[in-house]
C-alpha positions as CSV (number, residue, x, y, z in Angstrom):
1,M,-4.5,5.3,-12.1
2,G,-6.8,7.6,-10.4
3,V,-7.4,9.7,-7.3
4,F,-10.4,10.1,-5.0
5,D,-10.8,13.9,-4.9
6,L,-12.5,14.6,-1.6
7,R,-11.9,18.3,-1.4
8,K,-15.6,19.2,-2.1
9,L,-16.8,17.0,0.8
10,K,-16.7,19.0,4.1
11,D,-17.8,16.3,6.5
12,P,-14.9,14.0,7.5
13,Y,-17.2,11.0,7.9
14,D,-18.6,11.6,4.4
15,K,-15.1,11.4,3.2
16,L,-14.5,8.1,4.9
17,A,-17.7,6.7,3.5
18,N,-16.6,7.9,0.0
19,I,-13.2,6.2,0.4
20,N,-14.9,3.0,1.5
21,A,-17.4,3.0,-1.3
22,G,-14.8,3.9,-3.9
23,V,-12.5,1.1,-2.8
24,E,-15.4,-1.4,-2.8
25,E,-16.2,-0.3,-6.4
26,L,-12.5,-0.8,-7.4
27,I,-12.5,-4.2,-5.8
28,A,-15.7,-5.2,-7.7
29,V,-14.2,-4.1,-11.0
30,H,-10.7,-5.4,-10.6
31,K,-11.1,-8.3,-8.3
32,P,-7.7,-8.1,-6.6
33,D,-6.3,-10.7,-4.2
34,H,-4.3,-8.3,-2.2
35,L,-4.4,-4.7,-0.9
36,A,-1.1,-2.9,-0.1
37,V,-1.2,0.1,2.1
38,E,1.4,2.5,3.3
39,S,2.4,2.4,7.0
40,P,1.5,5.6,8.6
41,F,4.5,7.6,9.8
42,Y,4.5,10.5,12.3
43,G,5.4,13.8,10.9
44,K,5.1,17.2,12.5
45,N,1.3,17.2,12.8
46,A,-0.4,14.4,14.8
47,Q,-3.8,15.3,13.2
48,V,-2.4,14.2,9.8
49,I,-1.5,10.7,11.0
50,L,-5.0,10.3,12.6
51,K,-6.7,11.4,9.4
52,L,-4.5,9.1,7.3
53,G,-5.2,6.2,9.7
54,R,-8.9,6.7,9.4
55,A,-8.7,6.8,5.6
56,Q,-6.6,3.7,5.5
57,G,-9.1,2.0,7.8
58,A,-12.0,2.8,5.4
59,A,-10.0,1.2,2.6
60,I,-8.9,-1.8,4.7
61,I,-12.5,-2.5,5.8
62,A,-13.6,-2.6,2.1
63,A,-10.9,-5.2,1.4
64,A,-11.4,-7.2,4.6
65,K,-15.2,-7.5,3.9
66,Q,-14.3,-9.2,0.6
67,G,-11.6,-11.5,2.2
68,I,-8.8,-9.7,0.5
69,S,-5.5,-9.9,2.3
70,V,-4.0,-6.6,3.4
71,H,-0.3,-5.9,3.4
72,E,1.5,-2.9,4.9
73,Y,4.7,-1.4,3.7
74,A,6.8,1.5,5.1
75,P,7.2,4.4,2.6
76,R,11.0,3.8,2.8
77,R,10.6,0.2,1.8
78,A,8.5,1.0,-1.3
79,K,11.0,3.7,-2.3
80,I,13.9,1.2,-2.0
81,A,12.0,-1.3,-4.1
82,I,11.3,1.2,-6.8
83,C,14.2,3.6,-6.8
84,G,16.9,1.7,-4.8
85,N,16.9,4.7,-2.4
86,G,14.7,4.9,0.7
87,A,15.0,8.7,0.7
88,A,13.8,9.2,-2.9
89,S,11.5,12.1,-3.6
90,K,8.0,11.7,-4.9
91,E,9.2,12.9,-8.3
92,Q,11.9,10.3,-8.4
93,V,9.3,7.6,-7.5
94,A,7.0,8.8,-10.2
95,L,9.8,8.8,-12.8
96,M,10.8,5.2,-12.0
97,V,7.2,4.0,-11.9
98,G,6.6,5.6,-15.3
99,K,9.7,4.1,-16.7
100,T,9.1,0.7,-15.3
101,L,5.5,0.6,-16.5
102,G,6.1,2.5,-19.8
103,I,3.6,5.2,-19.0
104,K,3.7,9.0,-18.9
105,I,2.8,10.4,-15.5
106,E,1.6,13.9,-14.8
107,G,3.1,15.8,-11.9
108,S,-0.3,16.2,-10.3
109,F,-0.6,12.5,-9.6
110,L,2.3,12.0,-7.2
111,D,0.2,10.5,-4.5
112,A,-1.2,8.0,-7.0
113,T,2.3,7.0,-8.1
114,D,3.1,6.4,-4.5
115,A,0.2,4.0,-4.4
116,I,1.4,2.3,-7.5
117,A,4.9,2.1,-6.0
118,L,3.3,0.3,-3.0
119,A,1.6,-2.2,-5.2
120,M,4.8,-2.8,-7.2
121,C,6.7,-3.2,-3.9
122,H,4.1,-5.8,-2.8
123,Y,4.4,-7.6,-6.1
124,Y,8.2,-7.7,-5.9
125,T,7.9,-9.0,-2.3
126,L,5.5,-11.8,-3.4
127,S,7.7,-12.8,-6.4
128,N,10.9,-12.9,-4.4
129,P,11.4,-16.5,-3.2
130,A,13.6,-15.3,-0.3
131,S,10.9,-13.0,1.0
132,S,8.9,-14.2,4.1
133,A,5.8,-12.7,2.5
134,S,6.1,-15.0,-0.4
135,R,5.8,-18.1,1.8
136,S,2.4,-19.4,2.5
137,A,3.1,-20.6,6.0
138,S,2.8,-18.0,8.8
139,S,2.2,-20.0,11.9
140,W,4.7,-20.6,14.8
141,E,4.7,-24.3,14.0
142,A,5.8,-23.5,10.4
143,F,8.5,-21.1,11.7
144,I,9.9,-23.8,14.1
145,K,9.9,-26.4,11.4
146,E,11.7,-24.1,9.0
147,N,14.2,-22.8,11.6
148,P,15.0,-25.6,14.0
149,G,18.5,-24.1,14.8
150,R,16.9,-20.9,16.1
151,I,14.9,-22.6,18.8
152,K,16.5,-23.1,22.3
């Protein structure tokens, strides 16, 4: 578990390049099949969501260039998957991630534990046979074949 510390970089485009290069490096080392990202949500400051969207775009491009599938989850869905409560605090998520994985997590890594929670949420989604994300078919033809009673 790690964090890209971009506080020393002043130029926002240097930050995006750093995120992209960092994710490319992680992909080269770990060779993942999937990338899970958090859906942006609007808070009180529109600038925050714009910056987050750009940062996510830098990470998503790194994955897309390698043919890695990208999956997006709302923060609430990840919290439900990990804590059973969509309104769980960052501290509660960190506690449950630590207990589930059997690791000690420092309080300064709460954003990193949110990322691990997203990855765990994606894993749980893939390993759940009832989940639509666990099925390989995603075309309209497959939907019609699987759900003939829903077509009029």
